[in-house]
C-alpha positions in Angstrom: 88.9 63.2 101.2 92.0 64.8 102.7 93.7 62.7 105.3 94.4 65.9 107.2 90.8 67.1 107.4 88.7 66.7 110.5 84.9 67.0 111.1 83.1 67.6 114.4 79.5 66.3 114.3 78.5 68.6 117.1 79.7 71.7 115.2 77.0 74.4 114.6 79.1 76.7 112.5 77.0 78.2 109.6 79.4 76.8 106.9 77.4 77.6 103.8 76.5 81.2 104.9 80.1 81.8 105.9 81.4 80.5 102.5 78.8 82.6 100.6 79.7 85.7 102.6 83.4 85.0 102.2 82.9 84.7 98.4 82.4 88.4 98.3 86.2 88.6 98.6 86.5 86.6 95.4 83.8 88.8 93.8 85.9 91.9 94.6 89.4 90.5 93.8 88.6 88.9 90.4 84.9 89.2 89.4 85.0 93.0 89.6 88.6 94.2 89.9 89.9 92.2 87.0 87.2 90.8 84.8 85.0 93.9 84.5 87.8 95.4 82.4 86.8 93.2 79.5 83.5 95.2 79.3 85.3 98.5 79.5 88.0 97.7 77.0 86.0 98.4 73.8 84.8 101.9 74.8 88.1 102.8 76.3 90.0 101.6 73.2 87.8 103.5 70.9 87.9 106.7 73.0 91.6 106.7 73.7 92.9 105.2 70.4 94.6 102.1 71.9 96.1 99.2 70.0 95.1 95.7 71.2 98.6 95.4 72.5 98.2 98.4 74.8 94.7 97.2 75.8 96.2 93.8 76.7 99.0 95.5 78.6 96.4 96.9 81.0 95.6 93.4 82.2 99.3 92.4 82.0 99.9 95.3 84.5 97.1 93.9 86.7 98.7 90.5 86.5 102.2 91.9 87.5 100.5 93.5 90.5 98.8 90.2 91.3 102.2 88.5 91.2 103.7 91.1 93.5 100.8 90.7 95.9 101.1 86.9 95.8 104.8 87.1 96.6 104.2 89.5 99.5 101.2 87.6 101.0 103.2 84.9 102.9 105.3 87.6 104.5 102.3 89.6 105.4 100.5 86.6 106.9 103.3 86.2 109.4 102.8 89.8 110.6 99.1 90.6 110.3 95.8 88.9 111.0 93.8 87.4 108.2 91.0 89.8 109.1 93.3 92.8 108.6 94.7 91.5 105.3 91.3 90.5 103.9 89.5 93.8 104.7 92.5 96.0 104.1 93.1 94.4 100.6 89.4 94.8 99.8 89.4 98.5 100.8 92.5 99.2 98.7 91.0 97.4 95.7 88.0 99.7 96.0 90.2 102.8 96.1 92.2 101.8 93.1 89.1 101.0 91.1 87.7 104.5 91.8 91.0 106.2 90.8 90.9 104.5 87.4 88.1 106.8 86.5 90.2 109.9 86.9 92.8 109.3 84.3 93.0 109.0 80.5 96.8 108.7 80.0 98.1 105.2 79.6 100.8 105.5 82.3 98.5 106.3 85.3 96.0 103.8 84.1 98.6 101.1 84.0 99.7 102.0 87.5 96.2 101.8 88.8 95.7 98.4 87.2 99.0 97.2 88.8 98.0 98.5 92.3 94.6 96.9 92.0 96.3 93.6 91.1 98.4 93.8 94.3 95.3 94.4 96.4 93.2 91.7 94.7 95.9 89.0 95.1 96.0 89.7 98.9 92.2 89.4 99.1 92.0 86.3 96.9 94.8 84.3 98.6 93.7 85.1 102.1 90.1 84.4 101.2 91.1 81.1 99.7 93.1 80.2 102.8 90.1 80.9 105.0 87.9 78.9 102.7 90.3 75.9 102.8 90.3 76.1 106.6 86.5 76.3 106.6 86.3 73.2 104.4 88.8 71.3 106.6 86.3 71.6 109.5 83.6 69.8 107.4 85.5 67.4 105.2 82.5 65.8 103.5 81.6 69.2 101.9 85.1 70.6 101.6 85.0 70.7 97.8 81.5 72.3 97.8 82.5 75.0 100.3 85.6 75.8 98.3 83.5 76.0 95.2 81.1 78.4 96.9 84.0 80.7 97.7 85.4 80.7 94.2 81.9 81.0 92.8 81.9 84.5 94.2 83.9 85.5 91.2 80.7 84.8 89.2 78.7 87.1 91.4 81.2 89.9 90.6 81.0 89.1 86.8 77.1 89.1 86.9 77.1 92.4 88.7 79.6 93.9 86.2 77.7 92.5 83.2 74.4 94.1 84.4 75.9 97.3 85.7 78.6 98.4 83.3 76.5 98.5 80.1 73.7 100.4 82.0 76.2 103.0 83.2 77.8 103.3 79.7 74.4 103.8 78.1 73.5 106.6 80.5 76.9 108.3 80.3 77.1 108.0 76.5 76.8 111.7 75.9 79.6 112.7 78.2 83.3 112.9 77.6 85.1 109.8 78.7 81.7 108.3 79.8 83.5 105.0 80.7 84.9 106.7 83.8 81.5 106.5 85.4 81.6 102.7 85.0 84.8 102.6 87.0 83.2 104.7 89.8 80.1 102.4 89.8 82.3 99.4 90.1 84.2 101.0 93.0 80.9 101.5 94.7 80.1 97.8 94.3 83.5 96.9 95.8 82.8 99.2 98.8 79.4 97.5 99.4 81.0 94.0 99.1 83.8 95.1 101.5 81.2 96.1 104.1 79.4 92.8 103.9 82.8 90.9 104.0 83.4 92.2 107.6 81.3 89.4 109.2 83.1 86.3 107.7 86.5 88.1 108.0 86.0 88.6 111.7 84.3 85.3 112.4 86.9 83.2 110.5 89.8 85.4 111.4 89.5 84.5 115.1 90.6 80.9 114.2 94.4 80.2 114.2 95.8 80.8 110.8 97.3 77.9 108.9 101.0 77.8 109.7 100.6 79.5 113.0 102.9 77.9 115.7 101.2 75.8 118.3 101.9 76.4 122.0 101.3 72.7 122.7 104.6 70.8 122.9 103.0 67.6 121.6 101.5 69.4 118.6 104.9 71.1 117.9 106.6 67.7 118.0 104.0 66.2 115.6 104.4 69.1 113.2 108.1 68.4 112.9 107.2 65.1 111.2 104.5 66.6 108.9 105.0 66.8 105.2 106.6 70.1 104.1 105.6 71.9 100.9 108.3 71.5 98.2 107.6 73.0 94.8 109.3 70.1 93.0 106.7 67.7 94.5 104.0 69.7 92.6 106.1 70.6 89.5 103.7 69.3 86.9 100.6 70.8 88.5 102.4 74.1 88.9 103.4 74.1 85.2 99.9 73.1 84.2 98.5 75.9 86.3 100.9 78.5 84.8 99.6 77.4 81.4 96.1 78.0 82.6 97.1 81.5 83.6 98.4 82.2 80.1 95.4 80.7 78.4 92.3 81.8 80.3 93.1 85.5 80.7 93.2 86.1 76.9 89.5 85.1 76.7 88.4 87.2 79.7 90.3 90.2 78.4 89.3 90.1 74.7 86.1 88.0 74.2 83.8 91.0 74.6 85.9 92.9 72.0 85.6 89.9 69.7 81.9 89.8 70.1 81.7 93.5 69.3 83.8 92.9 66.1 81.4 90.1 65.1 78.5 92.5 65.3 76.8 91.3 68.5 74.4 93.8 70.1 74.9 95.3 73.5 72.0 93.4 74.9 73.3 90.1 73.5 76.8 90.8 75.1 75.2 91.6 78.4 73.3 88.3 78.3 76.5 86.5 77.3 78.6 87.9 80.2 75.8 87.5 82.8 75.2 83.9 81.8 79.0 83.3 82.0 78.9 84.7 85.6 75.9 82.6 86.6 77.8 79.5 85.3 80.7 80.4 87.6 78.3 80.4 90.6 76.7 77.1 89.5 80.1 75.4 89.1 80.5 75.2 92.9 78.2 72.1 93.0 79.0 70.9 89.4 82.7 70.0 90.1 82.7 69.4 93.9 82.8 65.7 93.5 85.7 65.8 91.1 87.7 68.0 93.5 87.0 65.8 96.4 87.8 62.5 94.6 91.2 63.2 93.0 94.4 63.7 95.0 96.5 63.9 91.8 96.4 66.3 88.8 93.4 64.7 87.1 91.0 67.5 88.1 93.3 70.2 86.9 94.0 68.4 83.6 90.3 67.7 82.7 89.2 71.2 83.5 92.1 72.8 81.5 91.1 70.7 78.5 87.4 71.7 78.7 88.4 75.3 79.1 90.5 75.2 75.9 87.4 73.9 74.0 85.3 76.8 75.4 87.9 79.4 74.3 88.2 77.9 70.8 84.4 78.1 69.9 84.1 81.9 69.4 87.4 82.0 67.6 86.1 79.7 64.9 82.4 80.6 64.7 80.1 83.5 65.3 77.0 81.2 65.4 75.3 82.6 68.5 74.2 79.3 70.1 77.8 78.1 70.1 79.0 81.4 71.4 76.6 81.1 74.3 77.7 77.6 74.8 81.3 78.9 75.0 80.4 81.4 77.7 78.5 78.8 79.7 81.2 76.2 79.5 84.0 78.7 80.3 82.0 80.1 83.3 81.2 76.6 84.5 84.9 75.5 84.4 87.5 78.3 84.8 87.2 79.1 88.6 87.0 75.4 89.3 90.5 75.1 87.9 91.6 77.5 90.6 89.6 75.5 93.2 91.3 72.3 91.9 94.7 73.6 93.0 93.5 74.5 96.4 92.0 71.1 96.7 95.3 69.5 95.5 97.1 71.3 98.3 94.5 70.4 100.9 94.6 66.7 99.9 98.3 66.4 100.0 99.6 68.7 102.7 98.9 69.3 106.4 97.1 72.6 107.3 100.3 74.2 108.5 101.6 74.1 104.9 98.4 75.3 103.1 99.5 78.9 103.0 102.8 78.1 101.4 101.1 75.7 98.8 98.3 78.1 97.9 100.8 81.0 97.6 103.1 79.0 95.3 100.2 78.1 92.9 99.0 81.7 93.0 102.5 82.9 92.0 102.7 80.7 88.9 99.1 81.6 88.0 100.1 85.3 88.2 103.2 84.7 86.1 101.1 83.1 83.4 98.6 85.9 83.4 101.4 88.4 82.8 102.2 86.6 79.5 98.7 86.0 78.2 97.1 89.4 77.6 100.1 91.0 75.9 100.8 88.0 73.6 97.1 87.7 72.6 97.0 91.5 72.0 100.1 91.4 69.8 98.7 88.5 67.8 95.3 90.4 67.5 97.1 93.4 66.0 98.4 91.2 63.2 96.7 89.0 60.5 93.9 86.9 61.9 92.9 89.4 64.6 91.4 88.5 67.9 90.3 85.1 66.7 93.8 83.9 66.2 94.8 85.3 69.6 92.1 83.1 71.2 93.4 80.0 69.3 96.8 80.7 71.0 94.9 80.8 74.4 93.2 77.4 73.7 96.6 75.8 72.8 98.1 77.0 76.0 95.4 75.4 78.0 95.7 72.1 76.3 99.4 72.1 76.9 98.6 72.8 80.6 96.2 69.8 80.6 98.9 67.5 79.3 101.3 68.7 82.0 98.8 68.3 84.8 98.1 64.7 83.8 101.6 63.9 84.9 101.1 65.1 88.5 100.9 62.3 91.0 99.4 62.3 94.5 102.1 62.5 97.2 
């Protein structure tokens, strides 16, 4: 339990409902805006004649945008309310998703992916900050509430898994039929943004982490609080950067690999939907681990498990093991993200959470820039996509070894 977290037994705040509603921000920012692209990659690559390197560059552009958004978020948090940033970012993500259906040239599509990355970073970081503040008000369930927020990514993945193949099937006879899938995903983002208004306004009325206190006693106490310093979290930051490199190759290319292995459209839909459901279930699965460890143990263990999940489809097309890969990946990968928020929450006062979460998001984004292009370049050579995923697994195991060295402050 964080030594900075407080609980009020008389509090009647609907924590679970707020966390679930807030999770729609995670659904928009990652579940739909980023991870739906893996479902669209095969038809777009076939229609537009892309190499795997160019296909990977689309998610690299998204990751560059995510990095720019992560760098801008602390500055924006000092100038705008969390409600404005959360809802504004979600609305922009919706617009950029819709615009992706109007272009076929690589340049404009790369730009749309970059801009969508900027907007999604804003939504994901601000949503994570609000989720951390929500958890701090009910310390016994802090890990669970954080998991509910990050589990929203799974809702976005499930919605994409069920919706995109259906739209592609009905648009099969049209030129560039994949464009309809982009517009359908934009509609999902718009609906989620509307539903996000309630938690954004309810939680946005609370003072933001890092906001100055008018109370002289509080101001004096804060001068003696621990300040976030990147060197104090160096091994965790490095392990998280390796996670960014490793996991994104799987989410970008695993659907393409399953197509290459001869999996049917129905089988792929089930695979991706089960992966998304596993993300949702992970909220309860790893809550105890996140609450128990103040060091890098949670990050290390989850990175190691994720490497195993990524390796399975690279070495076998045996369907039960492929399904096991999706379930394990879905059950772990967003909990890696939650583990860094928990690490910040355990070791820093609330006034420093925004700085800590932003720093982890920046290294995460930097890793994601490297991952898709490197895996795409490897996939264009001997060994194909399977060899690219082996690279991703190795990156995660290196990240696990680094995170093991992180100590509690």
